[in-house]
ZADRENKE-999737 format. One line per 3 residues: number of its first residue (from 1); their letters; for each residue x, y, z of C-alpha. Coordinates in steps of 0.2 Angstrom, whole numbers, plus 2048, in hexadecimal, padded with zeros to 3 digits. Example, Ala and Ser with C-alpha at 12.3 -4.5 7.8 and 13.67 -1.06 7.14 Angstrom:
1	AS	83E/7EA/827 ~ 844/7FB/824
END
This chain:
1	MSE	89C/753/6F1 ~ 88E/753/6FC ~ 88D/759/70D
4	ETK	88B/747/716 ~ 89B/741/70B ~ 8A5/750/711
7	EQQ	8A0/74B/724 ~ 8A6/739/720 ~ 8B8/73D/719
10	IHG	8B8/746/728 ~ 8B5/739/734 ~ 8BF/72D/72D
13	GQG	8B2/723/724 ~ 8A9/71F/734 ~ 898/729/730
16	PVG	893/739/735 ~ 895/73E/748 ~ 885/736/751
19	HPG	884/727/745 ~ 88E/71B/750 ~ 896/70D/747
22	GHP	88E/714/738 ~ 87B/711/73E ~ 86E/71B/735
25	HGQ	864/71E/743 ~ 872/726/74E ~ 870/739/749
28	VGA	86C/745/756 ~ 861/752/754 ~ 865/766/75A
31	EGT	860/762/76C ~ 861/750/76F ~ 85D/741/764
34	HGE	84E/73F/758 ~ 842/74B/762 ~ 84B/75A/75A
37	GLS	845/76A/761 ~ 839/760/76E ~ 847/758/779
40	KAV	84F/762/789 ~ 85E/757/787 ~ 86F/75F/781
43	RTA	874/759/771 ~ 881/74B/771 ~ 88A/741/763
46	EGW	88E/72E/766 ~ 89D/724/75E ~ 8A4/714/762
49	HSQ	89B/707/76E ~ 8A5/704/77E ~ 8A6/6F5/78C
52	HMI	8B2/6F7/79C ~ 8B2/6E7/7A4 ~ 8BB/6E3/7B3
55	FRI	8C0/6D1/7BA ~ 8C6/6C8/7CA ~ 8D4/6BB/7C8
58	DFN	8D0/6AB/7D3 ~ 8E4/6A8/7D7 ~ 8DF/69A/7E1
61	AWK	8D9/691/7D1 ~ 8E6/698/7C7 ~ 8F4/690/7D3
64	KWS	8EC/67E/7CF ~ 8F0/67F/7BD ~ 8FF/676/7B5
67	SED	90C/681/7AC ~ 909/67C/79C ~ 8F7/682/79E
70	KAA	8FB/692/7A5 ~ 907/696/797 ~ 8FA/690/78B
73	AKA	8ED/69C/792 ~ 8F9/6AA/793 ~ 8FD/6A9/781
76	ELK	8EB/6A6/77B ~ 8E8/6B7/785 ~ 8F8/6BF/77C
79	AYI	8EF/6BA/76C ~ 8E0/6C2/771 ~ 8E7/6D2/776
82	ADL	8F3/6D1/766 ~ 8E3/6D0/75B ~ 8DA/6DF/764
85	EAE	8EC/6E9/762 ~ 8EB/6E6/74F ~ 8D9/6EE/74E
88	HVA	8DF/6FD/758 ~ 8ED/6FF/74D ~ 8E1/6FF/73E
91	EKS	8D7/70C/748 ~ 8C8/6FE/744 ~ 8C4/700/757
94	SYA	8CF/702/768 ~ 8D1/6FA/779 ~ 8D9/6FB/78A
97	FYS	8E1/6EE/793 ~ 8E6/6F3/7A6 ~ 8E9/6EA/7B8
100	ING	8DE/6F0/7C6 ~ 8E4/6F5/7D7 ~ 8DA/6F1/7E6
103	QKG	8CC/6E4/7EA ~ 8C0/6E9/7DD ~ 8C9/6DD/7CF
106	DIL	8D9/6DA/7C8 ~ 8D7/6E0/7B5 ~ 8CE/6EB/7AB
109	LWL	8C9/6E8/799 ~ 8C2/6F6/78F ~ 8BA/6F3/77D
112	LQP	8B6/700/76F ~ 8AD/6F9/760 ~ 8A2/700/753
115	TLE	893/6F7/758 ~ 88C/6EF/767 ~ 88D/6DF/75E
118	DIY	8A0/6E0/75C ~ 8A1/6E3/76E ~ 898/6D2/771
121	VWE	8A3/6C8/766 ~ 8B3/6D0/76E ~ 8AC/6CC/77F
124	LRF	8A6/6BB/77B ~ 8B7/6B6/774 ~ 8BE/6BB/784
127	RKL	8B3/6B2/78F ~ 8B6/6A2/785 ~ 8CB/6A4/788
130	KIA	8D2/697/793 ~ 8D8/6A4/7A0 ~ 8C5/6A8/7A2
133	EVL	8C3/69B/7AD ~ 8CC/6A3/7BB ~ 8C3/6B3/7B8
136	EYT	8B5/6BA/7C0 ~ 8AB/6CA/7BA ~ 8A9/6D7/7C7
139	FSY	8A2/6E5/7BD ~ 89E/6EC/7AA ~ 897/6FA/7A3
142	TSV	890/6FC/790 ~ 88F/70D/78B ~ 894/717/779
145	TEL	8A0/724/777 ~ 898/734/779 ~ 89C/747/778
148	SNY	88E/756/77C ~ 88F/766/776 ~ 88E/76F/786
151	LKN	89D/775/782 ~ 897/77B/771 ~ 8A2/76E/768
154	NMA	8A5/76E/755 ~ 89F/75E/752 ~ 8A8/75C/741
157	SPE	8B8/75E/749 ~ 8C7/751/749 ~ 8C7/755/75C
160	VHK	8B6/74F/75D ~ 8BB/741/752 ~ 8C7/73B/75E
163	KLY	8BB/73B/76C ~ 8AE/730/764 ~ 8BA/725/75B
166	PHI	8CA/725/766 ~ 8DA/71D/766 ~ 8DC/718/776
169	PKD	8EF/71C/77C ~ 8FB/710/786 ~ 8FC/71C/794
172	KYI	903/712/7A4 ~ 8F4/716/7AE ~ 8E0/716/7AD
175	CFY	8D2/71C/7B9 ~ 8C0/717/7B4 ~ 8B1/71C/7BE
178	NMS	89E/71F/7BA ~ 894/72D/7BF ~ 881/731/7BE
181	KKR	878/742/7C1 ~ 86E/744/7D2 ~ 85C/743/7CE
184	EHG	854/747/7E0 ~ 847/753/7E4 ~ 84D/766/7E4
187	ENW	85D/75F/7DC ~ 859/757/7CC ~ 867/75B/7BE
190	FIL	85A/756/7AF ~ 84C/763/7B4 ~ 859/771/7B4
193	PME	857/77D/7A5 ~ 865/778/797 ~ 86D/78A/799
196	ERG	870/785/7AB ~ 876/774/7A8 ~ 881/77E/79A
199	KMM	889/788/7A5 ~ 88F/77B/7B2 ~ 895/76F/7A5
202	RAH	89F/77D/79C ~ 8A7/780/7AD ~ 8AA/76E/7AE
205	GQL	8B1/76D/79E ~ 8BD/77B/79E ~ 8C5/775/7AF
208	GRT	8C7/762/7A6 ~ 8D1/76B/798 ~ 8DE/771/7A5
211	YLD	8E3/75F/7A6 ~ 8E5/75B/793 ~ 8F8/75C/793
214	VLS	8F8/74D/7A1 ~ 8E9/743/7A0 ~ 8DD/73C/790
217	EYT	8CA/73B/796 ~ 8BD/732/78B ~ 8A9/733/791
220	TGG	89F/725/78C ~ 88A/725/78E ~ 881/718/795
223	CGL	870/71E/796 ~ 864/711/790 ~ 874/704/78F
226	DMW	87A/702/7A1 ~ 875/707/7B2 ~ 881/717/7B2
229	EWG	87E/728/7A9 ~ 88F/729/7A4 ~ 8A2/721/7A4
232	ITL	8B2/72A/7A8 ~ 8C3/723/7A2 ~ 8D0/72D/7A6
235	MGN	8E4/729/79F ~ 8F4/72E/7A2 ~ 906/72B/7A8
238	DDI	905/733/7BA ~ 8F7/72C/7C4 ~ 8F7/73A/7D1
241	QFK	8EE/745/7C2 ~ 8DF/73A/7C5 ~ 8DD/73F/7D8
244	KIV	8E0/751/7D3 ~ 8D4/754/7C5 ~ 8C7/749/7CE
247	YDM	8CA/755/7DD ~ 8C9/764/7D3 ~ 8B9/761/7CC
250	RFE	8B0/75D/7DD ~ 8B0/76F/7DE ~ 8A7/771/7CD
253	EAS	893/775/7D0 ~ 88F/766/7C5 ~ 899/759/7CF
256	ARF	897/761/7DE ~ 883/762/7DE ~ 87E/755/7D1
259	GIF	88C/748/7D0 ~ 889/735/7D5 ~ 899/72C/7D4
262	SDF	89D/719/7D3 ~ 8AB/70F/7D9 ~ 8BD/716/7D0
265	YVG	8C7/709/7C7 ~ 8DB/70D/7C6 ~ 8E8/702/7BF
268	TIM	8F7/701/7B5 ~ 8F9/6FC/7A4 ~ 8F9/6E9/7A0
271	DDT	90B/6E6/796 ~ 912/6D6/793 ~ 91D/6D8/7A4
274	LLE	90E/6DC/7AF ~ 903/6CD/7A7 ~ 911/6C1/7AB
277	TTF	913/6C8/7BD ~ 8FF/6C7/7BE ~ 8FE/6B5/7B7
280	D	90E/6AE/7BF
END
């Protein structure tokens, strides 16, 4: 049995780590991507493509719809979610569908698919739903699941596979935000020696591991795909843990010196009951 075949079996037929969706050009080098031995970038592995989408509901328009049109639109939306769920159960892809608190939006749909084309197809199908007529995009983020080797991860381990091809849990709460690293004169993350960056990120990761029993965390990389460098998605059944981990992380040097953060989107899982309450 070849080494490639062994690795494909380890990763459930998805292809070796670093081959997103089985694409042959995704393999990472020892220190970066194709610039093996030359790049100063830390080694990363990529998996599924990801898109977070935030929508605001135009309730004034929704109220003008007839009861029959509302019922038909909700049934169509539920059928779409059921199709996503079927692929999720089959572990062909995954997704999350949540409400959003506050005025930054009302619902969050997170799609995880093998390829960028697959993301587009599912997004387009969603935009063609009847209910999309009362939805307004407020934010979207395109990226890919990512794991760096700052923590000296075994890139062939089942734990790494779960991070790159995640089976998103049905936890009650979600917290999503973006971050980038500072690139200012005198405080530029990307010109620091790799050893110094690695030391800070290992401390950062070790703190994160203390929350593994109460939170799931997924990192997606958007360099070259979207504005922010990373997307962080936290999920759990106690929303207070979002506050605690983010506050704790503020005291780690990597965040305190170099972290630049977006808005935070927090909400509750959109089950049938909440869907009916939202679109009553």
